[in-house]
N, CA, C and O of each residue as an XYZ file, in Angstrom:
436
protein
N      15.171     27.723      6.311
C      15.639     26.426      6.536
C      15.528     25.901      7.628
O      15.481     26.493      8.706
N      15.471     24.588      7.422
C      15.557     23.657      8.604
C      16.869     23.215      9.384
O      17.599     22.487      8.711
N      17.303     23.495     10.622
C      18.617     23.972     10.785
C      18.782     22.253     11.768
O      19.860     22.127     12.348
N      17.724     21.008     11.916
C      17.626     19.840     12.160
C      16.963     19.070     11.260
O      16.477     19.713     10.329
N      16.783     17.861     11.243
C      16.223     16.655     10.774
C      15.028     16.906     11.293
O      14.977     17.317     12.453
N      13.753     16.697     10.488
C      12.822     16.763     10.663
C      12.058     15.244     10.837
O      12.392     14.396     10.009
N      11.323     14.960     11.590
C      11.155     13.645     12.140
C       9.958     13.444     11.437
O       9.211     14.406     11.262
N       9.520     11.767     10.793
C       8.088     11.828     10.572
C       7.774     10.669     11.358
O       8.581      9.763     11.561
N       6.421     10.703     11.867
C       5.894     10.043     12.849
C       5.855      8.400     12.309
O       5.372      8.338     11.178
N       6.102      7.576     12.656
C       5.658      6.400     11.945
C       3.945      6.247     11.684
O       3.165      6.651     12.546
N       3.428      5.585     10.330
C       1.865      5.669     10.329
C       1.531      4.546     11.668
O       2.164      3.891     12.496
N      -0.137      4.854     11.201
C      -0.631      3.911     12.249
C      -1.262      3.057     11.253
O      -1.549      3.613     10.193
N      -1.547      1.772     11.379
C      -1.874      0.471     10.559
C      -3.482      1.362      9.973
O      -4.045      2.177     10.704
N      -4.035      0.980      8.493
C      -4.889      1.052      8.265
C      -5.555     -0.199      8.596
O      -5.127     -1.266      8.156
N      -6.835     -0.106      9.535
C      -7.901     -1.272      9.992
C      -9.086     -1.263      9.321
O      -9.994     -1.972      9.755
N      -9.258     -0.594      8.337
C     -10.266     -0.618      7.519
C     -11.793      0.506      7.466
O     -12.781      0.539      6.734
N     -11.337      1.309      8.625
C     -12.050      2.208      8.536
C     -12.296      3.224      7.603
O     -11.518      4.093      7.208
N     -14.090      2.908      7.128
C     -13.886      4.171      5.777
C     -13.428      5.768      5.921
O     -12.876      6.409      5.027
N     -13.823      6.332      7.414
C     -13.933      7.627      7.452
C     -12.171      7.949      7.581
O     -11.863      9.137      7.491
N     -10.900      6.821      7.809
C      -9.715      6.918      8.068
C      -8.668      6.803      6.670
O      -7.470      7.072      6.591
N      -9.644      6.280      5.588
C      -8.862      5.754      4.725
C      -8.351      7.234      3.786
O      -7.221      7.376      3.320
N      -9.148      7.944      3.698
C      -8.161      9.301      3.060
C      -7.317      9.887      3.711
O      -6.349     10.401      3.151
N      -7.530      9.948      5.276
C      -6.143     10.349      6.104
C      -4.766      9.454      6.215
O      -3.657      9.975      6.335
N      -5.008      7.929      6.153
C      -4.338      7.029      5.896
C      -3.038      7.192      4.457
O      -1.820      7.028      4.377
N      -3.974      7.534      3.650
C      -3.294      7.600      2.346
C      -2.867      8.814      2.417
O      -1.697      8.833      2.034
N      -3.296     10.013      2.767
C      -2.305     11.199      2.557
C      -1.302     11.016      3.815
O      -0.218     11.591      3.721
N      -1.510     10.430      4.727
C      -0.068     10.855      5.683
C       0.661      9.455      4.800
O       1.834      9.777      4.612
N       0.371      7.844      4.113
C       1.216      7.434      3.621
C       2.337      8.147      2.372
O       3.495      7.840      2.091
N       1.548      9.059      1.885
C       1.933      9.546      0.774
C       3.296     10.613      1.268
O       4.434     10.698      0.805
N       2.802     11.155      2.100
C       3.858     12.437      2.896
C       5.026     11.517      3.475
O       6.206     11.676      3.162
N       4.601     10.612      4.287
C       5.823      9.501      4.495
C       6.813      9.133      3.359
O       8.007      9.429      3.347
N       6.173      8.477      2.451
C       6.911      7.814      1.009
C       7.759      9.062      0.329
O       8.895      9.049     -0.144
N       6.959      9.974      0.429
C       7.419     11.365     -0.301
C       8.670     12.232      0.400
O       9.373     12.884     -0.372
N       9.018     12.271      2.027
C       9.821     12.474      3.134
C      10.786     11.411      2.935
O      11.852     12.024      2.881
N      11.011     10.314      2.809
C      11.594      9.402      2.813
C      11.954      8.547      1.552
O      12.309      7.370      1.595
N      11.797      9.382      0.308
C      11.577      8.605     -1.153
C      13.504      8.124     -0.824
O      13.503      6.901     -0.681
N      14.410      8.459     -0.735
C      15.827      8.012     -0.465
C      15.931      6.711      0.363
O      17.006      6.272      0.771
N      14.713      6.120      0.583
C      14.905      4.684      1.588
C      14.389      3.588      0.897
O      14.218      2.466      1.374
N      14.053      4.083     -0.666
C      13.130      2.976     -1.222
C      14.193      2.556     -2.349
O      14.538      3.458     -3.111
N      14.587      1.651     -2.480
C      14.900      1.414     -3.917
C      14.114      1.468     -5.283
O      14.633      1.720     -6.370
N      12.719      1.179     -5.051
C      12.507      0.949     -6.112
C      10.597      1.361     -6.079
O      10.364      1.816     -4.959
N       9.920      1.341     -6.525
C       8.357      1.600     -6.696
C       7.937      0.278     -5.936
O       7.200      0.433     -4.963
N       8.306     -0.939     -6.257
C       7.650     -1.934     -6.028
C       8.198     -1.918     -4.075
O       7.389     -2.435     -3.304
N       9.351     -1.402     -3.544
C       9.630     -1.332     -2.147
C       8.386     -0.452     -1.116
O       7.890     -0.582      0.004
N       8.257      0.675     -2.533
C       7.227      1.593     -1.647
C       5.869      0.879     -1.511
O       5.153      1.151     -0.547
N       5.374     -0.272     -2.687
C       3.842     -0.847     -2.489
C       4.223     -1.735     -1.313
O       3.436     -1.688     -0.368
N       5.330     -2.574     -1.183
C       5.384     -3.404     -0.219
C       5.496     -2.910      1.333
O       5.267     -3.650      2.290
N       5.912     -1.440      1.435
C       5.937     -0.451      2.543
C       4.280     -0.110      2.843
O       3.808      0.246      3.923
N       3.585     -0.316      1.628
C       2.293      0.512      2.047
C       1.681     -1.214      2.512
O       1.154     -1.341      3.617
N       1.780     -2.139      1.810
C       1.031     -3.113      2.120
C       1.233     -3.452      3.605
O       0.192     -3.913      4.074
N       2.231     -3.373      4.497
C       2.698     -3.787      5.642
C       1.730     -2.895      6.670
O       1.522     -3.302      7.813
N       1.347     -2.064      6.340
C       0.212     -0.929      7.393
C      -1.141     -0.826      6.708
O      -1.902      0.140      6.677
N      -1.308     -2.333      6.033
C      -2.852     -2.618      5.859
C      -3.055     -3.762      6.538
O      -2.271     -4.675      6.795
N      -4.381     -3.589      6.843
C      -5.092     -4.648      7.684
C      -6.624     -5.406      6.888
O      -7.237     -5.031      5.888
N      -6.864     -6.520      7.764
C      -8.401     -6.945      7.435
C      -8.783     -6.998      6.001
O      -8.191     -7.879      5.377
N      -9.493     -6.389      5.425
C     -10.148     -6.840      4.132
C      -8.999     -6.267      2.945
O      -8.573     -6.857      1.952
N      -8.765     -5.249      3.327
C      -7.743     -4.823      1.933
C      -6.252     -5.603      1.982
O      -5.669     -5.671      0.900
N      -5.537     -6.242      3.247
C      -4.832     -6.701      3.168
C      -5.234     -8.347      2.762
O      -4.645     -9.096      1.983
N      -6.082     -8.525      3.339
C      -6.631    -10.353      2.769
C      -6.813    -10.288      1.640
O      -6.680    -11.435      1.214
N      -7.203     -9.183      0.310
C      -7.525     -8.958     -1.000
C      -5.944     -9.314     -1.529
O      -5.782    -10.200     -2.369
N      -4.878     -8.610     -1.013
C      -3.660     -8.214     -1.518
C      -2.944     -9.417     -1.161
O      -2.160     -9.977     -1.928
N      -3.187     -9.770     -0.115
C      -2.338    -11.383      0.223
C      -1.941    -12.405     -0.685
O      -0.992    -13.183     -0.596
N      -3.061    -12.257     -1.835
C      -2.808    -13.169     -2.960
C      -1.833    -12.856     -3.887
O      -1.143    -13.701     -4.458
N      -1.749    -11.500     -4.072
C      -0.551    -10.677     -4.634
C       0.419    -11.380     -3.885
O       0.950    -12.369     -4.391
N       0.699    -11.033     -2.832
C       1.699    -11.202     -1.950
C       2.713    -12.568     -2.150
O       3.938    -12.673     -2.216
N       1.485    -13.661     -2.221
C       2.078    -14.982     -2.358
C       2.803    -15.222     -3.781
O       3.618    -16.119     -3.994
N       2.390    -14.319     -4.660
C       2.793    -14.759     -5.897
C       4.096    -13.801     -5.664
O       5.076    -14.545     -5.690
N       4.388    -12.825     -5.507
C       5.416    -12.143     -5.167
C       6.549    -12.679     -4.359
O       7.694    -12.276     -4.562
N       6.221    -13.750     -3.269
C       7.239    -14.437     -2.654
C       7.366    -15.709     -3.125
O       7.824    -16.311     -2.153
N       7.238    -16.526     -4.054
C       7.281    -17.131     -4.645
C       8.232    -17.364     -5.719
O       8.938    -18.332     -6.003
N       8.050    -16.128     -6.282
C       8.877    -15.678     -7.775
C       9.954    -14.760     -6.971
O       9.594    -13.917     -6.151
N      11.665    -15.081     -7.379
C      12.237    -13.948     -7.032
C      12.883    -12.945     -8.427
O      13.770    -12.098     -8.530
N      12.013    -13.504     -9.256
C      12.340    -13.051    -10.790
C      10.888    -12.329    -10.811
O       9.889    -13.025    -10.630
N      10.757    -10.782    -11.056
C      10.043    -10.185    -11.583
C       9.018    -10.272    -12.669
O       7.859     -9.904    -12.475
N       9.449    -10.774    -13.850
C       9.159    -11.259    -15.078
C       8.225    -12.608    -14.671
O       7.212    -12.846    -15.328
N       8.575    -13.357    -13.700
C       7.960    -14.568    -13.307
C       6.183    -14.536    -12.800
O       5.216    -15.294    -12.881
N       6.501    -13.094    -12.224
C       5.209    -12.944    -11.594
C       3.947    -12.979    -12.521
O       4.157    -13.189    -13.716
N       2.306    -12.747    -11.984
C       1.713    -12.819    -13.066
C       1.526    -11.397    -13.168
O       1.946    -10.528    -12.404
N       0.831    -11.273    -14.225
C       1.227    -10.054    -14.838
C      -0.058     -8.971    -13.789
O      -0.016     -7.741    -13.767
N      -0.897     -9.661    -13.168
C      -1.490     -8.413    -12.573
C      -0.649     -7.972    -11.169
O      -0.691     -6.851    -10.662
N       0.162     -9.184    -10.644
C       1.173     -8.985     -9.683
C       2.181     -7.748    -10.080
O       2.427     -6.726     -9.439
N       2.466     -7.997    -10.807
C       3.555     -6.781    -11.548
C       3.065     -5.361    -11.715
O       3.741     -4.353    -11.511
N       1.937     -5.402    -12.071
C       1.315     -4.482    -12.543
C       0.849     -3.280    -11.079
O       0.893     -2.052    -11.012
N       0.447     -4.282    -10.129
C       0.078     -3.770     -8.455
C       1.785     -3.343     -8.266
O       2.117     -2.227     -7.866
N       2.501     -4.121     -8.522
C       3.828     -3.381     -7.545
C       4.463     -2.341     -8.502
O       5.396     -1.601     -8.189
N       3.904     -2.369     -9.596
C       4.986     -1.187    -10.447
C       5.138      0.586    -10.127
O       6.045      1.407    -10.257
N       3.605      0.624     -9.609
C       3.772      2.227     -9.375
C       3.006      2.621     -8.360
O       1.895      2.091     -8.354
N       3.269      3.518     -7.331
C       2.863      3.531     -5.986
C       1.265      4.212     -5.892
O       0.304      4.021     -5.147
N       1.540      5.108     -7.071
C       0.177      6.010     -6.963
C      -0.813      5.201     -7.672
O      -1.968      5.606     -7.547
N      -0.644      4.174     -8.372
C      -1.628      3.396     -9.238
C      -2.141      2.119     -8.371
O      -3.075      1.390     -8.706
N      -1.246      1.965     -7.029
C      -1.568      0.800     -5.917
C      -2.170      1.646     -4.970
O      -2.638      1.033     -4.010
N      -2.311      2.960     -4.943
C      -3.496      3.530     -4.049
C      -4.350      3.431     -4.822
O      -5.122      2.486     -4.661
N      -4.550      4.283     -5.886
C      -5.903      3.762     -6.567
C      -6.506      2.457     -6.682
O      -7.602      2.456     -7.242
N      -6.042      1.305     -6.273
C      -6.617      0.192     -6.434
C      -6.647     -0.230     -4.918
O      -7.476     -1.110     -4.685
N      -5.932      0.203     -3.861
C      -6.531      0.429     -2.791
C      -7.976      1.223     -2.337
O      -8.559      0.954     -1.287
N      -8.311      1.949     -3.028
C      -9.482      3.087     -2.977
C     -10.479      1.728     -3.194
O     -11.148      1.084     -2.386
N     -10.254      1.580     -4.760
C     -10.860      0.834     -5.338
C     -11.715     -0.291     -4.563
O     -12.851     -0.131     -4.119
N     -10.922     -1.485     -4.491
C     -10.614     -2.629     -3.832
C     -11.346     -2.560     -2.330
O     -11.948     -3.542     -1.894
N     -11.253     -1.455     -1.665
C     -11.523     -1.214     -0.108
C     -13.191     -0.656     -0.758
O     -14.111     -1.049     -0.040
N     -13.475     -0.118     -1.550
C     -14.720      0.154     -1.601
C     -15.553     -0.787     -1.851
O     -16.638     -0.865     -1.274
N     -15.083     -1.755     -2.889
C     -15.490     -3.224     -3.370
C     -16.166     -4.027     -2.075
O     -17.329     -4.259     -1.745
N     -14.579     -4.402     -1.380
C     -15.110     -4.948     -0.352
C     -16.210     -4.420      0.709
O     -17.150     -5.067      1.171
N     -15.957     -3.471      0.898
C     -16.974     -2.658      2.315
C     -18.255     -2.971      1.827
O     -19.140     -3.562      2.447
N     -18.309     -2.427      0.382
C     -19.771     -2.894      0.018
C     -20.418     -4.241      0.910
O     -21.281     -4.329      1.784
N     -19.546     -5.208      0.223
C     -19.979     -6.685      0.373
C     -19.747     -7.236      1.623
O     -20.324     -8.320      1.705
N     -19.153     -6.947      2.614
C     -19.090     -6.946      4.036
C     -20.777     -6.316      4.673
O     -21.697     -6.851      5.292
N     -20.555     -5.068      4.177
C     -22.001     -4.554      4.572
C     -23.104     -5.331      4.474
O     -23.990     -5.548      5.300
N     -22.928     -5.779      3.218
C     -24.629     -6.644      2.741
C     -24.539     -7.818      3.576
O     -25.604     -8.171      4.084
N     -23.233     -8.689      3.903
C     -23.476    -10.044      4.454
C     -24.044     -9.547      5.916
O     -24.392    -10.375      6.758
């Protein structure tokens, strides 16, 4: 039994290094799980995650953020934006998939 509140170190930004993706996602999941009561809903978890993304993945997701920021009503957003914000675990799968695709494109140029 813990007698003191355990502290979770804040996350480092994910800058797009392939070798760091798994570590980032694992630490992200621990952070969200430990602080679950701090999030109002799944969209808050996704937005929190987005705040720790940089470079290629953030650039891709920025389009969805623009849609999110324009509409105050969730139902007015594009379907793909709503799907992305709906469940954190699905969002993490999207990050993995998008990152792999964008990284391949960057290496090709």
